[in-house]
Structure formats: structure tokens, C-alpha cells
C-alpha positions in Angstrom: 0.0 0.0 0.0 1.9 3.1 -1.2 0.4 6.5 -0.5 1.9 9.9 0.0 2.6 11.8 3.2 -0.6 13.6 4.2 -1.2 16.3 6.7 -3.5 19.3 7.4 -4.0 21.3 4.2 -3.8 18.3 1.8 -6.6 17.5 -0.5 -7.7 15.1 -3.3 -8.5 11.5 -3.9 -5.8 10.2 -1.5 -7.3 12.2 1.4 -10.8 10.8 0.5 -9.2 7.3 0.6 -7.8 8.1 4.0 -11.1 9.3 5.3 -12.9 6.2 4.1 -10.3 4.0 5.8 -10.6 6.0 9.1 -14.4 5.5 9.0 -13.9 1.7 8.5 -11.5 1.8 11.4 -14.1 3.4 13.7 -12.4 6.8 13.9 -14.6 8.8 11.5 -13.3 12.0 10.1 -16.8 13.1 9.2 -17.7 13.7 5.6 -15.6 12.0 2.9 -14.8 15.3 1.2 -11.1 15.0 0.2 -10.0 17.8 2.4 -7.6 17.2 5.3 -8.8 19.6 7.9 -8.8 19.7 11.7 -11.5 17.0 12.0 -9.5 14.6 9.8 -6.4 15.4 11.8 -8.1 14.6 15.1 -9.4 11.3 13.6 -5.9 10.4 12.5 -4.5 11.2 16.0 -7.2 9.0 17.6 -6.4 6.2 15.2 -2.7 6.6 15.8 -3.1 6.5 19.6 -5.3 3.4 19.4 -2.6 1.6 17.4 0.3 2.8 19.6 1.7 5.1 17.0 3.1 8.6 17.4 -0.1 10.7 17.5 1.2 13.6 15.4 -1.8 13.7 13.0 0.5 13.2 10.0 -0.2 10.2 7.8 3.1 8.6 6.9 4.3 5.0 6.2 3.5 3.6 9.6 0.0 5.0 9.7 -0.8 3.9 6.1 0.5 0.4 7.1 -1.8 0.3 10.0 -4.8 1.4 7.9 -4.0 -1.3 5.3 -6.0 -3.8 7.3 -9.2 -1.8 6.8 -9.0 -1.9 3.0 -12.1 -3.4 1.4 -11.4 -6.8 0.0 -10.6 -6.7 -3.7 -13.1 -8.3 -6.0 -12.6 -9.7 -9.4 -14.0 -7.3 -12.0 -16.3 -8.7 -14.7 -18.0 -6.7 -17.3 -21.8 -7.0 -16.9 -24.0 -7.7 -19.8 -27.7 -6.9 -20.4 -29.8 -9.6 -18.7 -27.3 -10.4 -16.0 -28.8 -10.8 -12.6 -27.5 -9.2 -9.4 -28.5 -8.9 -5.8 -29.6 -5.4 -4.9 -30.8 -5.6 -1.3 -30.4 -7.6 2.0 -33.7 -9.2 1.2 -32.1 -10.9 -1.9 -34.2 -8.9 -4.3 -32.7 -9.0 -7.8 -32.5 -6.7 -10.8 -31.4 -7.0 -14.4 -28.6 -5.1 -16.0 -29.9 -2.9 -18.8 -33.3 -2.4 -17.3 -34.3 0.9 -15.7 -34.7 0.4 -11.9 -38.2 1.2 -10.7 -37.2 2.4 -7.2 -34.1 3.2 -5.1 -34.2 -0.3 -3.7 -33.9 -1.7 -7.2 -30.7 0.4 -7.9 -27.9 -2.2 -7.6 -25.6 0.5 -6.3 -28.2 2.3 -4.0 -26.0 2.1 -0.9 -23.0 3.5 -2.7 -25.1 6.3 -4.2 -26.4 7.2 -0.7 -22.8 7.5 0.5 -21.9 9.5 -2.5 -24.7 11.9 -2.0 -23.6 12.5 1.6 -20.0 13.0 0.5 -20.9 15.5 -2.2 -23.5 17.3 -0.1 -26.6 16.7 -2.2 -29.9 15.2 -1.0 -29.9 11.5 -0.4 -33.0 11.3 -2.6 -30.6 11.6 -5.5 -29.8 7.9 -5.0 -33.3 6.9 -6.0 -34.2 9.8 -8.3 -36.2 8.5 -11.3 -34.4 11.0 -13.5 -31.0 9.9 -12.3 -31.9 6.2 -12.7 -32.9 6.9 -16.3 -29.8 8.9 -17.0 -27.5 6.2 -15.7 -29.5 3.5 -17.6 -29.2 5.5 -20.9 -25.5 6.2 -20.4 -24.2 2.8 -19.2 -27.0 0.3 -18.4 -25.8 0.4 -14.8 -22.5 -1.2 -15.8 -19.5 0.4 -13.9 -17.1 -1.1 -16.4 -18.8 0.4 -19.5 -16.4 2.3 -21.8 -17.0 4.4 -24.9 -14.8 3.2 -27.7 -14.9 6.7 -29.4 -13.9 8.7 -26.4 -12.5 8.5 -22.8 -16.0 8.3 -21.4 -16.3 5.4 -18.9 -18.3 4.1 -16.0 -21.9 4.4 -14.8 -22.1 8.1 -15.7 -19.9 7.9 -18.8 -17.7 10.7 -17.7 -14.7 11.8 -19.7 -11.2 11.9 -18.4 -11.3 15.7 -18.5 -14.6 15.8 -16.6 -13.0 13.8 -13.8 -10.3 16.4 -13.7 -12.9 19.2 -13.7 -14.5 17.9 -10.5 -11.1 17.5 -8.9 -10.9 13.7 -9.2 -8.4 13.3 -12.1 -6.7 10.4 -10.2 -10.0 8.5 -10.1 -10.6 8.3 -13.8 -10.7 4.6 -14.9 -11.9 3.3 -11.6 -14.6 0.6 -11.6 -15.7 1.4 -8.1 -19.4 2.4 -8.1 -19.0 4.7 -5.1 -16.2 6.7 -6.6 -18.0 6.9 -9.9 -21.1 8.2 -8.1 -19.1 10.8 -6.2 -17.7 12.1 -9.6 -21.1 11.9 -11.3 -22.9 13.7 -8.5 -20.2 16.4 -8.3 -20.5 17.0 -12.0 -24.3 17.1 -12.0 -24.4 19.4 -9.0 -21.9 21.8 -10.5 -23.4 21.9 -14.0 -27.1 21.2 -13.7 -27.9 21.5 -10.0 -30.4 18.6 -10.1 -30.7 15.2 -11.7 -33.9 16.3 -13.3 -32.2 19.1 -15.2 -29.4 16.9 -16.2 -31.8 14.3 -17.6 -33.9 16.9 -19.4 -30.7 18.2 -21.1 -29.8 14.6 -22.0 -33.2 13.9 -23.6 -32.8 17.0 -25.7 -29.2 16.6 -26.8 -28.3 12.9 -26.4 -25.6 13.8 -23.9 -25.2 15.8 -20.7 
């Protein structure tokens, strides 16, 4: 696990990663916003004290090594095809790739979308917005590995490499993680269209958004 030295004032995807790991470790830094502020520093210090490390609030090699145990297990990536079935809730409900979800519970990535909404600072209702569901369906068929052969667009929201850079997430372009893609997608929609409804209305008129 190789990550840079982080301290107060740092920002970006690596700080977001740090904040996620701290939350999994039980020392939440609050919102996963990619900004290393005082709250994140205090969470780092609490984590360091709990692990017997020098509690200086600076994330170096020893702290990253201790956080390594809280990484989510890696899963084998497989491109989904229309008609594939997937589990979408604890009740073992299922959905079908390529079909528009009828509700938030039918969104295969509903939990990740909820977390993304919190991280970006938009209403959690975005995670089950009919307009957003239709937009994602049109763009990728809910396939996080979807790629456009004619451009750099990829993922659930089919965002270009330059668009990732525009929302401050250049290092995350190419990821197949639904949560990270949702953070990027929500950030873009919030900045450019304000709401999923406006984004989808533009898409209907222009074929892109």
C-alpha cells in the first residue's frame, strides 16, 4: 500500500481514501470530502493513539501500514451484460442489468449512491431519483465497467477523463468502483445542472449531458 505523506492542508482522492479507511477503522473524520482539515487530523490522531503510533496527526508510512488492514477486499471485476442478474438488497431482491430500476431499492448501487450523496453534499433522494436512474441507464446500463470506444468516457455516468479532472478527481478516472464513480457523477451534475432532473432533461434534448 503506497500512499503519499498527508497532513493538514492536503486535498484530493488520497485524502478521500484516508477518510474512508478511518471510517472503517471506527475513527470517523466526518464527511468524505477529500479535504484534510482539523476533523480529519483529530481522527488520524485518535487512530494513531489506538494503534500505539506517534499521535502527530500526520499520515506517513507507519499510519498507512496500520490502515491497510481496513482496505475493502478486492473483487474480481467482470463486465456486466444486459440480462445479467444481481443482488440489490439484503432481502435478496434482484434486478437486471440494462433495465431501468423502478425504485431506489432496485438500484444495484443504492447504498454506494447514498454514501456518495452524503460525500458530495446533495440530497440522499438523488440515490433513488427516477431522472438519475434513467440517466445512468441511458449512459451505461448500470455497468460500472462500461467504456465508450470513441472517447475517454467510462463508468456508470460515462464521464470523460477531462470531466473527472474538472471535478477534482483526475486520479480516479478509470476506476470501476461504483461509489467513486457516483461521487464524480454527482459532483458534475451538482456543478453543471444543480439537479438530476435538469441533467436528464438536457440529455433527452441533446443525447448527452
